[in-house]
C-alpha positions as CSV (number, residue, x, y, z in Angstrom):
1,X,11.7,-20.8,-31.1
2,X,12.8,-17.5,-32.4
3,X,10.4,-14.6,-33.1
4,X,9.1,-14.2,-36.6
5,X,9.8,-11.1,-38.5
6,X,6.1,-10.9,-39.3
7,X,5.4,-8.6,-36.4
8,X,5.4,-4.9,-37.4
9,X,8.0,-2.6,-35.9
10,X,7.1,1.1,-35.9
11,X,9.7,2.4,-38.4
12,X,8.3,6.0,-38.0
13,X,9.8,6.1,-34.5
14,X,13.3,5.6,-36.1
15,X,13.6,9.3,-36.9
16,X,15.6,10.6,-34.0
17,X,13.8,12.7,-31.5
18,X,15.7,15.5,-29.7
19,X,16.5,13.3,-26.7
20,X,17.8,10.5,-28.9
21,X,20.1,13.0,-30.6
22,X,21.4,14.1,-27.2
23,X,21.9,10.4,-26.3
24,X,23.8,9.8,-29.5
25,X,26.2,12.6,-28.8
26,X,26.5,11.4,-25.3
27,X,27.4,7.9,-26.5
28,X,30.0,9.3,-28.9
29,X,31.6,11.3,-26.0
30,X,31.6,8.3,-23.7
31,X,33.0,5.8,-26.3
32,X,36.5,7.4,-26.1
33,X,38.3,4.5,-27.8
34,X,35.6,4.4,-30.6
35,X,34.8,0.7,-30.3
36,X,31.1,1.2,-30.8
37,X,30.4,-0.2,-27.4
38,X,30.3,1.1,-23.8
39,X,30.7,-0.7,-20.5
40,X,28.5,-0.8,-17.4
41,X,30.7,1.8,-15.7
42,X,30.6,4.1,-18.7
43,X,26.8,3.8,-18.7
44,X,26.6,4.7,-15.0
45,X,28.7,7.8,-15.7
46,X,26.2,8.8,-18.5
47,X,23.3,8.3,-16.1
48,X,25.0,10.5,-13.4
49,X,25.6,13.2,-16.0
50,X,21.8,13.3,-16.5
51,X,21.2,13.4,-12.8
52,X,20.0,9.8,-12.6
53,X,21.2,7.6,-9.8
54,X,20.8,3.9,-10.3
55,X,21.9,0.8,-8.5
56,X,24.8,-1.0,-10.2
57,X,23.2,-4.4,-9.7
58,X,20.0,-3.2,-11.4
59,X,22.0,-1.8,-14.3
60,X,23.9,-5.0,-14.7
61,X,20.6,-6.9,-14.7
62,X,19.3,-4.6,-17.4
63,X,22.4,-5.0,-19.5
64,X,21.9,-8.8,-19.4
65,X,18.3,-8.4,-20.4
66,X,19.0,-6.0,-23.2
67,X,22.4,-6.8,-24.6
68,X,22.6,-9.2,-27.5
69,X,26.2,-10.0,-26.8
70,X,28.0,-12.2,-24.4
71,X,30.0,-9.2,-23.2
72,X,27.9,-6.8,-21.0
73,X,28.4,-3.9,-23.4
74,X,26.0,-1.6,-25.2
75,X,26.1,-0.4,-28.8
76,X,24.6,3.0,-29.6
77,X,21.1,1.7,-30.2
78,X,21.0,-0.2,-26.9
79,X,22.5,2.8,-25.1
80,X,19.7,5.1,-26.5
81,X,17.1,2.5,-25.4
82,X,18.5,2.2,-21.9
83,X,18.6,6.0,-21.5
84,X,15.0,6.0,-22.6
85,X,14.2,3.4,-19.9
86,X,15.9,5.4,-17.2
87,X,14.5,8.8,-18.2
88,X,10.9,7.5,-18.8
89,X,10.4,4.8,-16.2
90,X,9.8,5.1,-12.4
91,X,13.0,3.5,-11.4
92,X,11.6,2.4,-8.1
93,X,9.0,0.2,-9.9
94,X,10.4,-2.9,-11.5
95,X,7.4,-3.3,-13.7
96,X,7.8,0.2,-15.1
97,X,11.4,-0.5,-15.9
98,X,10.5,-3.8,-17.6
99,X,7.7,-2.1,-19.6
100,X,10.1,0.5,-20.9
101,X,12.7,-2.2,-21.6
102,X,10.1,-4.1,-23.7
103,X,9.1,-0.9,-25.5
104,X,11.7,-1.2,-28.2
105,X,10.2,1.4,-30.5
106,X,9.6,3.9,-27.7
107,X,5.9,4.4,-28.4
108,X,4.7,4.0,-24.8
109,X,2.9,0.8,-25.7
110,X,3.9,-2.8,-26.3
111,X,3.2,-4.7,-29.5
112,X,3.1,-8.5,-29.7
113,X,6.6,-8.8,-31.0
114,X,8.0,-6.6,-28.1
115,X,6.0,-8.7,-25.6
116,X,7.2,-12.0,-27.1
117,X,10.8,-10.8,-27.1
118,X,10.8,-9.6,-23.5
119,X,9.2,-12.8,-22.3
120,X,11.8,-14.9,-24.0
121,X,14.6,-12.8,-22.6
122,X,13.1,-13.3,-19.1
123,X,13.3,-17.0,-19.7
124,X,9.6,-17.8,-20.3
125,X,8.9,-20.6,-22.8
126,X,6.2,-19.0,-24.9
127,X,5.5,-19.2,-28.6
128,X,4.4,-16.5,-31.0
129,X,0.9,-18.0,-31.4
130,X,0.2,-17.8,-27.6
131,X,1.2,-14.2,-27.6
132,X,-1.1,-13.5,-30.6
133,X,-4.0,-15.2,-28.8
134,X,-3.4,-13.2,-25.6
135,X,-3.2,-9.9,-27.5
136,X,-6.4,-10.8,-29.3
137,X,-8.1,-10.7,-25.9
138,X,-6.3,-7.9,-24.2
139,X,-4.9,-5.5,-26.8
140,X,-6.4,-2.1,-27.5
141,X,-7.8,-1.3,-31.0
142,X,-4.3,-0.5,-32.3
143,X,-3.2,-4.1,-31.4
144,X,-0.9,-2.9,-28.5
145,X,-1.1,-3.0,-24.7
146,X,-0.5,-0.2,-22.3
147,X,1.4,-0.2,-19.0
148,X,-1.6,-1.2,-16.9
149,X,-2.4,-4.3,-19.0
150,X,1.3,-5.1,-19.2
151,X,1.6,-4.9,-15.4
152,X,-1.4,-7.1,-14.9
153,X,0.0,-9.8,-17.2
154,X,3.5,-9.6,-15.6
155,X,2.0,-9.8,-12.1
156,X,0.0,-12.9,-13.1
157,X,3.0,-14.6,-14.7
158,X,5.0,-13.9,-11.6
159,X,2.3,-15.3,-9.3
160,X,2.0,-18.4,-11.5
161,X,5.7,-18.9,-11.6
162,X,5.9,-18.6,-7.8
163,X,3.0,-21.1,-7.4
164,X,4.8,-23.6,-9.7
165,X,8.0,-23.2,-7.8
166,X,6.2,-23.8,-4.5
167,X,4.6,-27.0,-5.8
168,X,8.0,-28.3,-6.9
169,X,9.5,-27.9,-3.3
C-alpha cells in the first residue's frame, strides 16, 4: 500500500537555508559530468570536505534507504537530505541517523507521512491508518513526534521483530 498524499508536508521548509545553499553548490561541483546524480564515492568525498568521516557500508545502507532509484545514486534533493543527516545526527547512534533520515522536511520532528514512509522503506508492513492511530496516542500537539518518542517506537519495533524471529527458529 502506497502512502496517501493526504499527509501535509511542510512547504515552508522548502525555502533554502544557508546550509542547503552550500550543499547545492557542493553538489554542482561534485556532479562534474552534469548527470544530476552523484555516486557513493562522490558523496564520501563531499562528507570528507565537510570534515565528516563515515563508514562506507553505512553510507551504502543509507543510499539504499533514501534513494528512489535502482542505481545507488543521489539527485540534488537526496544529496541535501543526506548532508542534513550527517551534519545533524550523532553518527554513532543508528536511531539518530534513522530519525534524521525520516525527517524529510528537516523540521527536527517526524510527521505521520514521514514515519509511514521510513517504516515502509525499512520493510515493515504497516498501513496509513495504523500510523494515524499511533500518532493519535503519542504525537505532540502539533501532530508530530520528537526524537525521544521516535526512538522509543523504533526500539519497541526492533524488540518485537527480534522476538518474532526467535519464535520462528
